[in-house]
N, C-alpha and C positions, 0 to 999 in steps of 0.2 A: 525468121531466125535471123540474130547479128551475126556476118561473116567473122572469125577470128581472124585479129590483124599483128604484125608483130609488133611490141612494145621495143621503144628504144631503149637501149643499155650501153656503159661504156664498150659492152661483149661483142655490139654487133659493129665495132671497127677494127674488129680481128679478124683474120684470113681462118685462122684457127684459134678454137675455145680454147683458153687457159684452162689447164689442169694439173694438177699437181704432179702427178707420174709424168708429164712434158718437161716439167721443171727439172726433176730428180734426171730424169733419161740425160737428158743435155747436160748437167753436170758431170753426169759419170763418163760421159761420152768425153767430156772437153780433158778430164783428167787421162783417160788413157789416150785418146791425141797425143796429148802432150807427152806423158810418161814413153809411149811407142816411139816416137820421133826422138826423144833423146836416148833412148837404148838401141836405138837403129847407128845412132854416130857412134858409138862406142866408148863416151868421153864419160867417166868418174864424176859424180857430183864436186868430188875434192880437188879434182881439175880444171876446172873451170875458169881459175883466177889466172893460171900460166900464160895465156895469151889470146891474144884477141881470135882466132880461129878457133880456137879451143871456147872460148866464148860463145862465139856467134854459133859454130855447130850444136854445141852442146846444149845451150839455153833461147838464145836466139833462133834458132830456126823454128824449134818448137811453139813458139810464141808468134811467128809468121803464120805458120799454118794451122792453127789455134783460134787467132784472127779471125782469118781469112773463111774460115769452116762457121763460126761462131755470125759475123756479117750475113753469111748464106742464109743459115739459118733462122737470123732472125728477121731476115726479109720475107721471106718465106711464111714462117707463123704470124708478119704484120704485126711484131711484139714493138716494134723498134721506142711507138710513145712510153708504155707503160713501161719498158726495160729502162727507158733515161729519166723519164719525169714522176713523179707524185701527181695527183690531182690534186692535194691542198698540201699545202707545207706545213709542219709543225706549229703549234701555237704557241710553243716555251720555244725562245729564240736561245735562252742562256746557255744551255748544253754546246752552244757550236764553241765555246772557250776549249774541249776538251780537244778537237780537232786543230785549235786553232793553238793549241800547247804543243800539239804533235810537231806544226808547222814548225816551234821553236826548235825541236829536236831535231827536226830536220838540217836545220839551218847549221846547228852547232856540228852534224854531221859533214854538211858539204865544206865547212870551215877548215876539218879537221883531213881529209882528203888529202894523202900525198900524192899531188895532180905531176909532182914531174915524176913519179914513175909509169906514169902511162904514156906509151905513143900512140900514134895517129889510127894504128890496127885498134888496139884496145877501146880507145877513147867511141871509134864508130861500133863497136860490138856493143860498148856499154848503153850508148845511146836506142841501140834494140831493143834493150832491156825496159824500155820505159813504156813498149806496147804492153807491159805485166799489168800494167793500172787497168787499160781497156780489157785484155784479156777474161780477167780474174772477176774484174770489176761485172762485165756483162753477165759473165758463166752464172756468178752468184748472187749479187745485190742487183741483178740484170733481171734475165730470162729466171731465175728458179725464182728468185722474191716473183716474177709475177706468175709463175703457175701455185704456188704457196699460197699467194692472195688468194686463189680460187676460194677454196676452202676454209684456209685457217685464221685463225687472229692473229693478231698485228704481233704480238708479245710471240707467238711462235714461227710467226717471218722474221723475226730478228735472231731468234736463239738459234734457228736452223741454217739461217744462212751464215751467222756467225762461226756457230758450230762446223758444219759445211767446208767452210772457208778456212777453217783452222787444218782439219782432217785431212783437206787437201793435199797438205804438204808433207803427210806422211811419205809419199810416193820418193820423197828425197830421199830415206834411209834405204830405199831399193835401189837408189842410183850411185851409193857409197855413201854416202853423210854418218856422219854418228848419230847411233838412236837416242844416245842423251842430248843432244845440240837439237835435233829434230825433236821431239817431244817437247823441249823448251818454246822450240818455235812454233809450234801448231799452239802451245797457251798463250802463247804474245798475238797470233796471225787472229785467237778468239777476240783478244783485248781489240787487233788494231784494226777488225772486221766490224765488232760495236762504234768505234772511232769512225768507220766509213757509214755506217750506216744512221747513224746522229748527224754526219753531212748530207748527207741524201734526204731526210726530213728536216731538216730545218732549212733548207736552201732551196727542195722541191726536184733537185736535180740528182741524175749521178757523175754528172761530169767533173763536179768536183773532185769526188772520192776517187775516179779515174784519175783526175792530175795528181794530186796527193799523194795515192797509192803507187802510180809509176815513180815519183820524184823519190818518194821513201825507199821504196825497194834499191832503186838508183843507188842512193847515198850510202845504205846500211852495204852493200855489195862492194862499193867502193873503199868501203873502210879497209876492206880484206887486202887492199894491194898497195905494197908497198908499207913506210913506216906510217899510221897514222899520228896524229897532231897531240899534245899533252893533254889537250881534254875531251879526247873521243868517247872516254866514259861517260860521259856528261849526257852525251844523245842517248844513250839508254835508259839514264836515272830518268831526265825529261820523259821521255818514253811510256816508262812505267805510271807516272804521276797521271799523266794523260788518259790512261788505261783507268786506272784507280776512278777518277774524275770521269769518267764512259759510263764505268759500270753503273755511278751512283747514279746520274743523268738519264741514263739511255730511258725508264720509264715516265720520264716527263714528256720524251718526244712520241711514246707510243701512246699514251693519255689519249684518248678522242681523237686516235688514228680512222681516216675513213675513207678505206683504202682497199678495199674488199672489191674483188672482182666479181660481180655476177654470170651464174648460167646464161645461155640466150633461154626465153622462156615465150610461148604463146599467150595474152590474155583475150580476155574477150571483150570485145569496145562495147 
């Protein structure tokens, strides 16, 4: 009788087999950690822009804690490679136009910032905000995505990672942000999440999405400091155009995607 042998699959490379529930637990834990740290500082969301110390304690500290915990978790699971890289890039490259348009909006935002209103402390705290690109991307389109790919089709992977990325911003309302603007932020975050997903699929790497995400959040927050330039509203208009194009074109980067992560199995030789 032939003895069974383990087949070689992508899952063999992981310390822990990717599962949907693991991805969801990591996502919920990340949101809980960030929210808890922010609450412990006692600084309302609406007061973050008042000083460098408020910004660092109210937002930067939670991002640092989240980044450390996510890095440790990813290492323990052995999920760095699937979290950061797809096995195959999308066969359609043109949808990258949507992230490129968002890049134009980013430039408009940065050009409209009232940099004269920045002091050294506030600038230093603002730089820490760039960590949001690493933490939120790794939590959603990284580890959550890896877990979802164990059982779900790629269209659900896109939709759920983008939807949960938007929903995580609801906690801002619990931290003092107006509910109306928070709901708007959730909707825009779903669209931005779709843009970041497209960027991952076309480039084959989450790293570029991390960079664009971090710079985008930095630019939008910076616009709230001082008096922005006359064309600051243009960045928002361009962002909407990028989101519309992303929602139209995302089907093309999903089509033919072969990123499913199979379970470990034993096969007879």
